[in-house]
N, C-alpha and C positions, 0 to 999 in steps of 0.2 A: 851683367844684367840680361837675363834670359827672357825671350818673348813669352815663353810659358814655363812656369816653375811647377814641376810635378808635386812639390810639397804643398801646393794649394789644396789638392784633393785630400791629402793626408791630414793637414792641419785644420781645414775648413770643410767638414763633410757637407755643409749646406750648398757648396758649389757643385757637388756631383750631379744632382738631379737636373739643374738648369743646363749644365754642359751636355748631358745625355740628350735632353730635349732639343737643344740647339743643334747637336750633331744630326738627329733625325730630321728636324726641319730643314737643315742645310742640305742634306742629301736629297730630300724630296724637291727642294727648290732647284737643285742642280738638274734633276731629271726634267722638271717643268721648264727650265731654261732651254735645255737641249730640244725638247719637244716644241717649244715656241719657235725656235729657229727653223725647224722643219716645216711647221704650219705656215709661218710667214713666207718661206720660200715657195711652198705650194700655192699660196694665194697669189704671189707675184707672177708665177708661171701661168696660172689660170688667167690673170689679167692680160698678159702678153699674148697668150694663145686664144683669147676670146672664149674661154670655157666658163662653165657655171661657177659662180663664186659662193654659192650657198654653203656647201659642205666645208671648204677650207676656211671660210669666214666664221662659221659656227665653231669649228675646232679652235681657231685662234681666239675667239671671244671667250670660249670656255677656259682656255689656258690662262688668259689674262685674269679672269675671275679667280682661278685657283692660285695663281701667283700673288694676287692681291691678298687673298686669305692667308697664304703662307707668310707673306711679308708682315701682315698684322700679327699673326701668332708669334713670328720670330721676334718682332719688336717688343711684344708683350712679355714673352719669356725672358728676353735679354734684360729688359728694364727691371722686372721683378728679381731676376737673378742677381743683377748688379746691386740692388738695394740689400738683398739677403746676404750676399758675400761681404759687402761693406759693413753692415751691421754686425754680422757674426765675427768679423775680424776685429772690430773695435771692442766687442764684448770680451773676446778671448784675450786681447792685449791687456785690457784693464784687469781682468781676472788674473792673468799671469803676473802682472806687476804687483797686484795686491797680495799675491801669495809669496812674493820674494821678500827677503830682508832688505832693509833700506839701502844698504851699501851695494846690492846687486841690481838695483833699479837704475834705469837710464837717467841722465840729467833731466830736470823738470822741463826745460825748453824743448829738448828733443822729444820727450814723452808727449808733451802737449801737441807739438806739431804732428807727430806720427798718429796720435789718437784722434785728431780733429781733421786737419786738411789732408793728412796722409791717407787715412782710411776713406775719406770722401773721394779722393782722386782715384782710389781703386774701383769705384763704381763705374766710371766710363771704361776702365780697363776690362771689367767683367761684362759690361753691357754692350760695348761697341767692338773692342779689339778681339776678344775671344770669339764672338760670332763670326767676325771677318776671318779669323784664323781657321775656323771650322769650314767656312765656305771655300777658302783658298785650298784646303786639303781635299775637297770633294769635287768642286765644279771643274777646275782645269783637267783633272784626270778623266772625268766623264766626257768633257768636250774633246779631248784628244782621242778617246776610244771611238767617239762618233765620227771624228774626222778621218780616222783610219778606215772606217767602213764606207765613208763617202768619197774621200779623195786622199790617197796616200801621200801625194806630193805636198799638199797643204799640211797634212799631219806631220811630215818630216820637217817642214819649215818651222812649225810651232814647237816640235820636240827639240829642235836645235836652239831656238831662240828663247824659249820660255825660261830655261834655267838662268839666263842672264839677269832677269828681274830680281830673283831672290839673292843672287850674288851681289848685285849693286845695292840692294836693300840692306844686306848684311854689312857691306862696307860702310854705307852711310850710317847704319845703326850703331856701329862702333864709335863713330864720332859723336852721334847723338847721346850715347851712353855717358861719355865723358862730360858733355855739356849739361846733361840732366843731373848727374851726380854733383857737379859744381853748383847748379842752381839749387838742388835740394840741400846742400851744405849751407849755402848762403841763407836759405829760408829758415833752416834750423837755428843758425846763428842769430838771425834777426828776431826770431820768436824768443830765443833764450835771453837775448839782451833786453828786449821789450819787457819780458816777464820780470827780469831782475830790476829794471827801472821802476816798474809798477809796484813791486814789493817794497823797494826802498824809497818810494816817492815821499812819504811823510818825513823821513830823515833828510832827504835831499832838500826838501822845502825848508825844513827847520834850519839847515845850515846854509841856505841861499845858493845851493848848487844845482837846482833843478834845470835852470836855463842852459847850463853847459851840456846837458844830455841831449838837447835838441840837435846839435851838430853831429853828435855821435850816432844818434838814431838815423839822421839823414845820410850819413856816410854808409852805414850798414844797409839801409834801404836802397841806396844807389848801387851797391854791389849786387844786391838781389835783382834790381831792375836790369842791370847790364847783363847778368847771367840769363835772365828770362828772354831778353831781346836776342841774345846770341842763339839760344835754343830755338826761338821762333824763326829766325833767319835760316837756320839749318833745316828746319822742318819744311819751309816753303821751297827752298832750293832742292831738297831731296824729292819732294812731291813732283816738282817740275821735271826733274831728271827721269823719274820713273814713268811719267806720262809721255815724255818724248821718246823714251826707249820703246814703250809699248806701242806707240803710234807708228814708229818705224817698222816694228815687227809685223803689225797688222797690214801696213802698206806693202810689205814684201809679199805676204800671202795674196793680197788683192792684185798685185802686179802679175804674179804667176798665174792666177786664175784668169785675169783679163787677157793675157797673151794666149792662153789655150782656148778661151772662148772665141777670140778674134780669128784664130787659125782653124777653128772647128774641131779641135781635138778633145773638146769637153762639152758635156751637155749643160744646159742652163740651170737645171734644178740642182745638181751637185755643186755647181759653181756658186750659186746663191747661198746654199747651205754652208759651204766652206767659208764664204765671206762673212756670214752672220755668226758662225761659231767661233771664228778666230778671236774677235774681241772678248768673247765670253771666257776664253782660256786665259787671257791676260788681265782682265778686269779685277778678278778677286785678289790677285797678287798686288796690283796697284792699290786696292783698297786696304789691304793689310799694311802696306807701307804708310799710307795716310793715317790710318787709325793708330798705328804704332807711335807716331809722333804725337797724336792727340792724347794718347794714354801713357806717354813716357813717364810722366810724374807718378802715375799709378803703378807702373812697372817697378820703378825705383822704390816707391813706398811699400809695395807688396814684398819685395825682396827684404827690405829692412824689417818689416813686421814679421815675416816668417823666420828670419834670423833670431828675432827676439823670442818668438814662441818656442823655438827649438834649441835655444841656448841652454847649455848644461850649467847647473849650479851646484855648489858644494852642499852636502847634507849638513844641516845645522847640528851643533853639539847640544842636543836637547832631547830629553827623555820624558815621556808622558808620566804624570803622577797619578797614582791610584786614588788619591784623596785630594783635599784642598791644600796640601802642604807644598810649600815652595822651598827648594834647596838649591843654593848657588854655591859652587865649589871652585875656588881659585879663579874667579871670573876676571877676564881682562878684555878690554876693547879699545881700539884706536880708530879714530875717524879716517876714512879714505883720504889720502893725500897728506895726512899728519904723521909726524914721527914720534909724537908724545902720547902715551895712552891716557885716555880720559878715565878709565877704570883699570886697576891693576891689582890682581890677587884678592878680589872681593869674595868673602864668605858670608852667606846670609841664610837663615832658616826662618820661615814664617809659616805658622799654622792657622787654623780657624780662629777668627777674631780680627781685631784691628791692629795692624802694624804700621807705625808711622816712620817715615824716613826723613831726616832733617840734614842740613848741611849748608855750607856757603853756596852762593850762586856760582855755577860753572864747575861744581865738583863732580857732576855726572849723575844727578838724581833722576832726571828725565830719561837719560840714556839707559839707566838701570831698569826703569819700568819698560822701556821699549825692548830691551833684551829679554826680560821675563815674558813679555807678550809675544815674543817671536818675530818682532818687526826688524830686529837686527840679529846678526850672527856673531857670537863672541870670537875673539882671536884665540883665546885659550880658556880652559875651564869647562865646566858642564852646568847645565840648567835642568832641573827637574821641576816641572810645573804643569798644572792642568790647563785646560782651555780657559782663556782669560777674556774679560771685557775691559778695555782700556778707555779711560776718559782723559784726553789730553788737555793741555792748557788752552788750545784752540780747537775744540771739538767741531766735527763736521755737522753742519745743518744745511740741508738742501732747500731749493725752491720747491715748496710743496705745502701740504696741510700740516697742522699741528699733529694730527694722528699719524701721518706718514713719517714725520721726524721722530715721534715718540716710539714708534714700533720699528724703526730702521735697524736692520741687522738682526732682528729677532728670528731665531730658527724655528719658531712655532707660531700658530695663530694666537693673537692676544685679544681677549674679549674686551668689550668697552668698560665693563666694571673694573677690570684690572688696570686699564689705562687711567680711569678716574682715581682709583686708589693710589696709583703712583704719583699722580699730580697732587693729590691731597697730602701725600707724605712730604712733598717739598713746597707746600703752600702755594701751588699754582692753580688749584682748581677754581678759585673765585675769579682769577684773571681770565682763564679760558672760558668759563661760563659767561663772562661779560662780553666776549667777542661775538660778533653777529652770527657766526656759524660755528661757534665753540670749537669742537675738535676738528671740524672741517674748514676752519679758517686758514687761508693761504698765507704762508710766510714768504718773505723775499729771500734773496740769496744771502747765505750766512746768517739766517735767522732774522733778517731785517723786519722790523715791526716789534721786536722785543728788545729790552735793554740787555746790557752785558750780563747783569745778575740774573735776569729771567732766563737768558739762554743757558747760563751755567746750571740753573736749577732744572731746566728741561732735560739736559743731557744726564743729570743725576737721576731724574725720574726714569730715563731710558735704561740706566744701569740697574735700577730697582727691578725693571721688567725682565732683565736678562737672566737666563738660566745658567750662565757660566759660574762654576764653583769658585773662581778667582776674579776679583774686581780690583783693578788698578786705577788709582785716582791721582792725577798730577795737578796739584794746587787747586782742589775742587772749590775752595771758597775765596779765591783770589779777588773776584770781582763783586763780592757780596757785601751789603751793609751789615751792621751788627745784628739786626733783627733776623735777616735772611741767613746769617751765619749760624745762628742758633737752630733754625729749622734744618739747614743742611747737615749740621753735625748730628742732629737727632736721626736724620735719614741714614747717615753713614753708620751710626751705631746699630740701626735696624738691619742694615746690610751685613754688618759684622756678626750679628747674632746667629746667622745661619751659614755664612760663607767666610772665606779668607779675603780680607781687604788689606791691600797695601797702599798707603796714601803718602804722597810727598807733600809736605806742608811747611810753612814758616809760622803758622799760628799756634801759640802756646795753648789755646783752648782745645784744639784738636789733639795736641800732644798729651794733654791731661786726660783725655778720654781713652787713650790707647792702651791696649793690652801689652804691646811690645813697642819699644822705641829704639830705632837704630839710627845712629848719627854717622853720616858719611863724611870722613875727614880727608884732608889733603896734606901730605907731607912730601915736599919736594916734588918728585915725579911719581910718587906712589899714592894711590887712593885706597883706603880700606875702611871697613865698618867698625863701629864701636857700639856694643850693646849698652844701652842706658836703662837703668831701672825705671819702669813705667810708674 
């Protein structure tokens, strides 16, 4: 776990501008800090010697104003940079996962944790830790140069003791890395287990096993709590150790200066400047240590996210089609972790029109559509298929308006007349018109506010609006009543009039409308297709 990963600038270009601005602001702040020490020392000497205070006080006041403005700008740039980096990282992660076949994606629990809490924890890393790192790289060097010009003895003490702080911080950081990784693993395990429980809650309730999961979740939560407390204890102890070490080092400088002032071998002005500059040389390193512990989760999450973004994946065995024709040759696929192929040696050819695929449950019909859509990578065989629009058995409907859900994923602007025409084709126009805000009516998560059949017809209307030459439908009429089935089948036939449509179905009515019928059969460990006369 590195304090700064150079891959951040390569993978997240949005981080470059804030880091450059922070470096500039940090450098100017360092110069202002050095100047403040000189101005404060001159003011103190003027007070001791009874001289006029106007000029040194004005300089000091002006420097305080400048430092206040710089601090405001630094906080503003850091806050905006943190949000920009976190948002860009989340967007790139999701885009990366969506571009991968299903078997190359991380586990759902790990992905949810990394895309939500993980990317959120990167924000304090970018907004607090990286600015502290920039300051630590600039201010101690400037303070040491100023000390050399003022008092070489104090500069020698600082030069000899200053490296002790990053050495101790690195030693403590190694222990923090292990604790943070352990906490991150426990959080991912907790998220994954909770997600699995929520998915299977209806089944658990149905079999009276829901209460047993309470103890399991409590145990996983306890592991996460203990890992978190161990990390916090280490953070407090390390901060105290760095503070103590820095205090001792500053005290050594003060003792040397005090002895020479007492014996008259040093002037008051350089002595005061040395005492004021010494803490400024150590303070940025102490702040880096403190911010590192605060952003430890973000450091671990950023490393995991960058690994995901730069992970190499195998090229799919897929060739683009010049027309709407789909050709599968000796296609085989086995689920990760399974030893038995779900599809083995499948040959299929589908051209413009409606091709229906039937077969027993579990024979691999949905997997076949996902392979054709490019969501999975076959173990063997080749796929020749154009760009596809896939409608799954549980299609995605987001929290948003009817219009937003209807036009989701469209690669072109869709005018309102086209939207109403698509709704009319699936007999949803009357329902949408009756809503208070028609197309701008807000739906809840997963289409809450619509029935299962209405949701199915809405995503079918979305398929009608798609420009993809290939439309894949997985049980498109599974949740529809008889009247809605007739409407949906008519819409599917309209789709098939201009495009290639492959539909998985158990309904004989849709089979009767097909131009081609492929029956997917299972024999022992082998699945293959059988062309059935339409």
